[in-house]
C-alpha positions, 0 to 999 in steps of 0.5 A: 379363298374362304376360311372354311376352305383354308381349314379344308386344305389344312385338314387335307394337309394334316392327314397326308402328312402325319402318316408320312412323318411317321414313315419318314422320321425313323428312316432319318434318325435310324443311324444315330438313334437305338431301336430302344429310344427310336419310338420315343424320338419318332413321337417326340419329333412329330409331337413337336413338328405338328406343334410348330404347324399349328402354332404358326399355321392351322392355329387351332385352340387346344383345350387342355384342361378345366376343371368345371363340372367334374362330374359331368366329365366323368360322366361323359368319359364313361362309355369310352371307358367301359368299352376301350378299358374294361376289356383291358383288365385281364391285359393289366393283371396279367402284366402284374404277374411278369417278373419285375423289370425297370423298363416297364416304367419307360414303356409306360412312359412311351405308351403315354407319349403315344397318347399325347402325340396322337390325341393332339394331333388327331383330337387337338388339331385335326378335329378343330381344323374339319369341324371349321371346314364343314360348319354344322356337319358334327357327325361328318366331322367326327367320322372324318377325324376317326377313319384319319385316325384309323387309316394312319395304322396302315404305316403299321403294314411295313412291319406286320402283316395286313391281317392284323393292321385291318382290324387294328385300323378299324378298331383304332377308328372306334376308339377314335370316335370314343375319344372324339366324344370324350373331347367335345363333351369335356372340352379337356384333351387331357381325358382323350390322352389318359384313357387312349394311353391306358387303352394302349397298356397291354402293348407294354408286354409286347414292347418288352418283349419284342412280340411286335412283329410279323410273327408274334402278331400273325392272325389267320385270315378268316379271323382277320375278316370276322373281326373286321366286319364286326368292327364295321358294323360296331364303328356304325354304331359307335358313330350313332351313340357319339353324334347322339351324345354330341348332337347338341354342340356347336363345334365352331364356337366350342373351337373358337379362336 
């Protein structure tokens, strides 16, 4: 079997395995880990598991950090910052108005861990797997990676309404497109991790006050469908932009062992 087919099967395995782990790990740890710490334990277990798989099976190189051309890296991050972070400024300001609770630091750490785990899996490991499975097809690689990232959020149907999860999934896929662009342009996984974590900062309040449930996150069906339709259009536009941003890159060379 050719190496590209090996990588294609590895990519399929990872796409199926990760949501399965996100469902399975809480079931296995629920009796020994309290609800407060369950999310952190879940992400740590999955991060370690995929890290081991990558070390021994997938063997994808992870570009964590380099300091070359810092201003160019910052410029490459700018579209993602504008689209993902600027709209969150009101949420950050509102968070600062809440009564101080030391748990804010705990949940901020959890948000950072989510960023590390999901970016390691989807940008650090899956993206190069897809690039090696589909050489020369940059746009398809970016779209598949982003759709895989978005579809992973379907696991939230275990606790949330479809009217909330559907637009969440599509918006996550758009986030995935932008973070693919950031990683490919900067060759630094730390940037997608930080942008991802900061884009989730509004979740801190919902974790602290337990509003992340079916009642607290219910959205009328008509609004959900409208947001989803807009998200699909945005996905197409952002995919085109990220492809333009990365069209000159040789992904196989970039992810060479």
